[in-house]
N, C-alpha and C positions, 0 to 999 in steps of 0.2 A: 504494499500500500502506500502510496507518496504522502508523506506526511509534510506540514506546513513549518514545522519546527528546525527541520534540517533543510540544507540544499538538495533537491532533487537532481537526477540527471535530466528527465523528461516529465513536465515543462520547467522551464528556468524560473522559478519562481523570484528570486531576487530581478531578475531582466524585467520581468512583466512589473515587478511593484516599483521600478525604479521608473517606469513611463506612467502606469497607471494611478500611481498613488502620490503624484504631485500635490494634488488636493481639488475637491469638488469646485470649490469656488472660481479656481483657475479653469477649470474643464468648463464651466458654465460661461465663463467670459469668453472661451475662445471659439465653444460650439451652439451659445445659444441655447433658447429656452428647450429646444429639442433634445438637447444632451444626448446627440444621434453620432456616433464616430466612425461613419463610411458616407459612402457617395449616395447622392440624391438624385432623383428625379424631377429634373426642371423642364417646364414646357417650353417652347420656342418663344424669345422674345422676354421672358419673365426676368428680373433683376435678380442679380447673383444673391445677394444677401436677403432683400426683401420678401424674396421667395425659398430662401434656405429652409427655414420649418417646413414648409408646406410639399418640397420636394424630398425632404426627409421622411414624411409622412406617407406619402405617394408611394416610395420604395418600399416603405413596410406593410402598406398595402397588397403592394402586388407581389411582395416575398410571402404573405399569410395566404392569399389566393393561390397562389402557385404551391403552395404545399397544401391544400386541400383543408386548409386549418377552420375556416371560419365554421364557427359555432361547435368547434372541436371539445372532446371532455379534458383534455391535456395535453399540453405542449410542453418543449424543452429547448433551449436556448441557451449555446454552448461559448461561454466566452459571453456573457450576457450585457456587458457594460453597465450602463445606468439605468435599466430595464426600459428603457422607452419602446422596443419592440413588445416584451413580455403586457406592458400598460396598455400598448395599443391594441394587442391583441384581445387583452379581456375587456377593456372599456369601450370598444368600438365594434370588435367583430364576434363578440359573442364567446370566445375562448371561456370555461368555466376554470381551470387551473392551468396557472405557467410558471414553471420551475426555470429558474437559470442557475448556471453554475459558472464562478469567477473564482479567480485567485487574489481579487482585490477587497482588501477589506474595507478600505474609501468605498468602493461603489455599492458595496451591499449595506450601507449606512445610508447612502444617497437611496438605494432604492426602500428601503426599511421607510424611510420618511415620507416616503410616497402616500402611505396608510392605505394601500390596496391589498386587502386581504385574500384576492386571488392570484397574487404573486409569492413564488417562495424562493429565497435567495440561498444558495449554498455556497462556502467558501471554500471550496476543494478542487481539484483535479477533474477533468472530465473523464481520465481512465476509472478515478475511484468511486464516480457516481453510479449509483444502483435506484431501480426503481420496482414497486411491487406489480404493479401493471403497468403495460408498453405505453409508451406515448402514440398519440394520434399522428405527431409530426415533431419536425426537430428543425434549429437554423442555429447556423455559424457564420456571424457575418463578420470578416474582416478578424477573424480570430486563431483560424487554422495554422497561419503564418508563424504562430508563437510555438506551436505546437512539435515541432521536430529542428534539434539543434544541427546548424550546418556543419559543425565538427566531424560529423559522423560519416563513414563513407557511404557512398551512391547508394549501397543494396540495403543499409541498415537505415537511410534514409525512406527509402520506400515502405520498408519494414515497419517503422514507426507510422507512417500514412497508414499503411495495410490495419494496424492495431488500432486508430481512430476510425476508421470505417466497421472493422469488426464491434467495435464497442457502440459506435450507433446504431447497426443491424441488431444488437440484443437489446436497446432499449426502446426502438421503436417497432410496432406492429407490422405485420404483414401489407405490402401495399404501401404502406406509410410511407410519407416523402421527409426526404432531408434536403433544406435550400442552403446552398454553401453563398457567401459572397467572399471572393479571396484574389490575390494578388499571384499572380504567376512572372516569370522571366524566362524567355529562351535563349539565343546566343546573340545578345547585341553587340554591335561595332564599339569597341573598349578605345576611349578617350582617357588623357589622363584626369580630367573633372570626374567625369563617370566613375574611373576606378577609386578616386578620393572620396567620391562621396558614398559608394558602396560600404566603402571601407568604414565610415563615420556610421551608417546605420547599422553595420554588424557590430564594433565594438564600442561604440558609446552611446545609440540609442537604444536599437533593440539587440542587444547584445546576444551572439550564438543564433539568434532567430534565422530561419531558411525559407526563402521563397522559392516555391519549387517549381521546375519545368510542368506543362500543362501533362505531360504523356504521364507524369509519374503519378499524378492524382489518379487520370483514366487507368490507370497498371492497379495502383493499391485498391479501387474498389470494385475489380472486376469480378464477377460472380455474385457479390454480396447486393449492388445496388445495379439496376437500369440507371441510365443517362435519357433523362425526357427531355432537357433542356441545356444547352450550355451556350452562353451568349457573353461576349465579351465589351465590358461597359466601362472602359477607360476614361470616357468623358466625365461621367456621374460621379467617380472620385475626383479626379483633377479638379473640378467645379468645386468642391467642396471645399478642397486645400485650399485654391484660393480664395474663397469666402472665409475660411478660417485665419487665414493669413490678413485680409483684410480687417477683421475684428480685431486680432493681435495687435494691430499697426494703429488702429484708431485707440486703444486702452492700453497701450504699452506701459506708459508709467505704471497704470493699476497691475497690470502684470508683474511687472518689475517690484513693485512694493510686496507684492504677494509671495513672489517666489523667487526673487534674486535675479540678476543679469545673464548668469551662467544659462539657468532653466529657461529662460527666455531664448536667448540665444538659439539653445537646442531646438527649441520648436519652430525656430524661425526657419532654421537650415534644415531640417527634416522634412516639413512641410512644402518648402519648396522642391525638394529634391524628388519628393512623390509625384507634385505638381507637373513639374518638366520632365519626369523620365517616362510618365504616364502620356502626357502630350505629344513626347515623342515617337511613342511607339515601341520603348524600351522594356515598361513594367504591360501587364495585361491587368484588366479586374475583371475577373469573370464571376456573374452569375450563373449557378448550376443547380438545376432541378434533378434530384435522383429518388426513385423509389424502392423502396425494400423489397430484395427479393424473398423467397422462401426459405 
């Protein structure tokens, strides 16, 4: 079993908390009221920042619909963030029970403060999660990138992704759906800037985390899940990063007062890296809808 008192091999608890336990007030400043830390679905002509929250809710609505989770008895969010998916599912889409797993203690505090008695948040690894009754559907929104260490050899990395899909298979009912939103990378043309920026992401911001090749995910899910849809949505995430950078720029003094110059500079750099690498088609951001096989 993974414990939170000792540093496990997978996932990297310290690295995750380094990024996600900066503070809920800081993230509220950065992300806005929606508190959703992934790409959004903007309509053509909408203002990037004015429509940010609505764009995030549209994304969640689409994910819940794609998961066949409207009116579901029980759903799971793996890497549940500040609970926005779970809250949306229960308050707007009639889900009766929504469970989230996260390694961030501050995120759990935030979700608990919402006062939604249909949501349950557990501070534990996805590997350790168990359920008495299978879930109707599950989500993992830009969290899977944290679950495999880059230092592992290629076969072991695929094995770790396989372990994730096996765990999801054990938690979801037959024909239940798993919706992923996650970044992948193929074989980019390397430049000095890109090499330096990838090293920064690996060593300083998301230490040890691994952004996979798309074929690794397909291989890892084979026989466990049927792929219903795979759609590259780079622009949804790049636009969100640009909106967050603008939020940070407008309230930079407040952000520095909260967390200090070093933290603010880290976020400015990593958000810019993600924005330009998505815009330049170096990173992908896939929406993948899968159905659990028997």
